[in-house]
N, C-alpha and C positions, 0 to 999 in steps of 0.2 A: 301212766306216769305215777311213780311212787311218791308218797308224801315225805317231806323233809322230816327227819326225826327231831323230837324236842331237844333243846340244849339243856344239859345237866350241869349242876354244880360239880366242880372237880377240884380235888385237893383243898377243900375248905374255902375255895374262892368262887365268887359268882361267875357263871358262864357268861360270855359276852354275847349280846344280842344287838341287832341293828333295827333301824326304822323299817327296813324291808321285811324283817322277820315279824315285827309287830303288825305291819299292814297285812301280810299274808295270813296270819292266824286270825286277825280281826275279820278279814273277808270270809274266811272259812266259817267262823262263828256266825257272822251276819249281824247287821245293825240291831235286830230285835233282841238278840241274845248277848250283845256285846257288853262285857264288863272287864275292868282292869284285872280282877282276879282270874277270870276265865282265860284271858289271853296269857297271863303269866303262867298259869297252870299248863296251858298248851305248850308253852315254850320251855317249861321246866325251870322257871326262875321265880324269884319273889316279886311281888308287886313293886317293890322299891326299884328294881332293875328297870321297869317300864317308866317310872317317874323320871328317870334320867333322860328319857327321849320324848315323852309326851306329858302335857300338863294335865294329869289326872284324867277323869272320865271325859270331860269336854274335849280335851286334846286328842284323846283316843277316838272319840266319835268323829272329830274333824278329819283325822287322818284316814279313817276307813270310809267315811262319807264322801270325801273328795276322791278317793280311789274308785268308788262306785260311779261317781259322776263323770269321771274321765271316760267312761264307756258310753255316755249319753251324747249322741250327735243328732241334732234336729235337722231333718232334711227340709230344705227350703226350695219349693218349686217356684221359679220366677214368674210363671204364667198365672199364679194364683193372685186374686185381688186381696185386699186387706182382710175381709171377713173370712175368706177361704183359708188364707195363711194362718190367721189366729186360731181357727178351729183345728187345722192340721197340727199346729204347734201344741195345742191343748191335748189332742188325742195321742200324739206321740209321747208327751210327758206322762199322760195317764197310763199308757201301756208300760212304759219303762218303770214307773214307780210301783205298779202292781207286781212287776216281775222281781222287785227287790224289796222284800218286806222290811219295814223299819225306815225306809228312805223317806216316806211321807212325813213322819214325825221329825226326821232330821231337817227336812226342807222347811218345815213349819217354824223352826227356830230361827237363829240368826242366818242370814244369807246375804252375800256369799261368805264362805268361811275359808276359802282357799282359791288356788289358781283355776281349778276346774269350774267352780261356781262363777268366778269372774269371766272366764271364757264363755260360758253359756249365756250370761247376761249380756256380754258385749255382742255376741252373735245375734241375740234376739233384737237388740237395738239396731244393729246394722241391717237386719232383714226389714224392719219397719222403716228405717231411714230410706231404704231403696224404694219404699212405697209412699214417700212424701212426708213422713213424720220428722219433726225435729228430734234431737237426741232426748230432750226432756219428755216430749210427747211419747216417744218410743219406750222410754223407761216406764212411764205411767201405764201405757197400754199393755206392754208385755208383762210387767210386774203384776198388774191386776188380773190378767188372764191366767198367769201362772199360779197365783194365789188361789183363785177360784178352782182351777183344775186340781191342784194339790189337795185342797180341803175336801172336795168331792171324792177324790181318790182315797183319802184317809178315812172318810166315813164308810166308803165301800169296803175297805180293808177291815174295818172294825165289825162290819155287818156280816162278813163272809162266814164266820163260824156258825151263825144262825141259819144260813141258807145251805151251807155245804159241809158243816162240821158237826160236832157233838151237841150243839145247843139248839137243834131244830125243834125240840119239844117246847122250848121257850117261844119260838116263833109261832107255833100252833096256838099257844095261849094268847098271843097278841091277836091272831086271826079270830079267835073265839070272842075276845072282848069287842072287837069291831063288829062282828056279826050280831052281837047282843044289843047293839045300839041302833035304834031305828034310823037316825039321820046318817050316821057313818056307814052303816051297812048298805044303804041305798046308794050312797056316793061311791063306795068302793066297788059295788057291783057294776056301776056304769063305767068305771075306768078299765081300759084294756090292760092286759098283762105286758109289762115292759121290762125287759132284762137290763142288766147293769150298763152295758156299753151303749145301747140306744138311748137309755135314760141320760147317761153322761153327755152324749152328743146333743140331745134335745136341750138340756139345761144350758150347756155351753153355747149353743147356737143362739138361743134367746139372749143370753147375757152379752155375747159378743156383738150382736146386732144393736143392742142398746148402747154399748160402749162406743161403737163406731159412729152411731148417730149423734152421740153427745160430743165425741172427740174425733172428728174426721181429720184426715191428713191436712197439714198446713194450718190448722187452727191453733193459735197460741194457747199454751197450757193454762195461763192465767185466766183466759176467757172461759175455758172449760170449767175450771174450779169455781169461778164466780157464778156461772149459770147454775152450777150444782149446789150453790150455797155454802161452799167450803172456804171461801175467801171473802 
């Protein structure tokens, strides 16, 4: 499939562009490299032409971010209990976010910012409602698990250049610092090597078990918050 050619100014007038044009080029650039000037250049127009369709950089991010999220569909196995479901939810989110650089930062901001985000949140609530949670309890649980998963994924994304990219020498300096400390060296020698996915699963499993113990199905949210000292 050939790429659509950029739209050019003709006869001294600004070429017409559409939201679909902006979304297409924004997706091509990706959230990490997304800028108003970059999309405008790709379309052969001035940034002013984009401002007629999107509200600056935040509006452009929302347009592209929601387009990415439209492709995310969490599979819900009805045979899974609450803990298994929440872990599956977190792992599916982790995989999808890693496959779309820049999405973690987008999700760490305002959410939801469009119909795709609303749909994902509604489906998460419905899945937990089928497991005995009230709507408020489902929002609390799914939102907390999603936030933990996204933050862990964002950290993994930031660390990747040190393990897989051009900054591995910096990682070697960290290892040397740890090896030079008597206490830290002994501790790290005792720890097994854990790659990123098993580490994510381990952390999320522990967090989810604690959350479900504190906020089991059918328990009023106000009781959960009170016991945790938040109300």
